[in-house]
N, C-alpha and C positions, 0 to 999 in steps of 0.2 A: 317416282312412286316408291322406289326402295327406300329413299331418305325420310319420306313421310312415313312409313311403317317403322323405321327405325326410331324415329322421334316418338311416335305413339308408344312404342314398345318401352322406350326408356322413361318415358313419363309415366307409364303404369308400374314399372319397377320402382320408380321414385315414390309414387303415391303408396305403393304396398310398403316399402320399408319405413314411410312415415306413419302408416297405420300401425305397424309393428312396434314403433317406438311410443305412440299415444295409447296403446291398448293397456287395460288394467292388468295388473301383475297377478300370475296364478297363485293359487293358495300354496304351493310348494315353494315358489320364489319368495312370497310374503313372510313364510316361516323362516327362511334363510335371512332374508333381509332384516326382518325382526330381531333376530339373535345378534346380527351386526349392529344394528341401532343399539340395542340395549347394551351391547359391549362398550360402545363409543360414550354413551352417556353415564354409564356406571364408572368408567375409567375418568371421565371429566369430574363428575359429582364428588368422587372420592379420592382424587389424586392427592391432596394433602392430608389426607385423613389417617390417623394412627391405628384405625380398625383393623386388627389382622386378618379376619375374615368376614363375609357377609351372608346374612341369611336373606334368602329373597323369596317372598311369597309369590306362589304360583297363581294365585288368583289377582285379577287385574283390579286397579282402582277404576271407579267409575262413577256417574252422577249420584247413585244411591248409597254410597259408601263414603266412609270417613268423614270429613268436615262439610261435605257437599250438601246433605239434607238440612243441616243447621244453617248454613249460609243462604241456600237457595230455596229451601222448602222441599217437603217430602213430595210434592205434587208437581215440581219443577218441569218434568218430561210431559206431563199431562196438559200442563197450563201454557205451554210454549210450543211453538212451530219450529221444525228444524231451521227455518229461515231466520228467526228471532235468536235462536242459540248462536247461529253463525254470526249473525250482527253483534251479539255481545262479545263473543270470541275474537272478532275483529277489532273491537274497541281495546280489548285486553292484550291482543298480540297484533299489533298492526303491521309488522313486518313478515307476517305469515300468509301466503297466498290463499285465495278463497277456496279453492278447490281442496287444499289440505284441510281447511277448517271445516268443509262439508263433511269430509271423510272423519275428522276428530269428533264432531258432535255426534256422529252414527257409532263410531266404535266406542266412544265413552258412554253410551247410553246404556250398554249392557255389560255385565260381568262376563269375563272369559277366564278359562284356564289355560295357561300357557303350557306349550309343547316343551318339556323339560329334556328332551332326548339330543336337541341340538346345542353342543356346548359352548358357552359364552368364552369369548376371548378376552379375559381379565387378568390383572397382575396379581390378584389375591384369591386365596381359597374361597369357595362360595357353596352354599348347600341350597337347595329348593325345600319349601315346606307349604303344605297347603294352608295351614293356618298357624302363624307364629303364636306362641306363648304369650301372654298379657305382659310379662317382664322381659321379653326377649327384644332387642334391637333388631329391626329388619328394614328392608327395602321393598316397597311396592310400586309397580310400574304400570302404567296404563298400556292398553292396546296402542299399537304404532299407527298413525295415520300418514298416508302416503299422497303424493300429487298424482295425477293420472299418468305421468311419465315414469314414476316410480324412482325418480332420482332426488327427491326431497321428502323429508319425513318430520313429524311432529309428535312428541311423546311427553309425558308427565312422569316424574321420578319423586317419590315419596319416601323419606326415611324416618323411620319413628325410633327415637332413643329413649323411651320411658313414657310414664304415663302422661306428662305434660311437657315431652320434649320431641321436637320433630321439624322437619323442614320439607319444602317442596319446590321443585323446579320444573319448567317446561322448556323443552329444548327443541329449537329448529335445526334439522341437519341437512346437509346436501352431500350427495355422493359424487366425489371427485376422483377421477382415475381408479375407479373401483373401490374406493374406501370412504366410509361415512365419516364427515367431520362436522364439528359443531359450527354451525353459522351463526347462531345467535341464542343466547340463554336468558330465560325470563324468570328471575328468582320471585318465587312465591312467598308463602307465610315460613317465618322462623319463630319458635318458641324455645 
C-alpha cells in the first residue's frame, strides 16, 4: 500500500511539473523574454551593419501599419478569421509551429507600445522614440509570439532607411540553455 501511495504521489508531482512547463508565461516573464528576443534579433540583423547607433520605435508593427494595408487590404482583419490568418502564415513560414503562429496572428492584430524600462543587450547605442521623424532611419519590431512552453519565439523586424529604403525579416528563435538563439530567419522585402 505504501508503494502504491508513493507511486501516486510521484505521478502527481510529475503531472504538476509538466503543467508548470506548459502553462502560459506571465506578463512580467513575457516582458523579460521579449527584451531578450529583441536583443537577439537586433544583434543578428545588424551584425554586419556600419550604423553607429539605432533608433527603435516604441510602437509595434502590426497588420494595420506599414506595407500591410496596401498588401492585404484595410479590411484584412475583418474579412479573415484567425484560422485563415494562421493558414496563410503557415504557407509563408512552414518551419514555425502552429501554436506560435496562433499567438503571432493575435499579437500582430493590434498595435502595442513596448516597455522601454528593460534594457536591451545589444552591442551599439540605441534610443527609443514613440514616432521616428520621416527622414530618420529606425527599427520597428512586432510584438513577440511565444509557443505555449515559452521556449520558442517568432518576431518581425523592420528597418526603414529612407522614404523608399527598407527591409524586413521574420525570426524564429529557440531558448537553449537560457539564451535565445536564432533558429531560422525568413527574409522579407528589400528596397
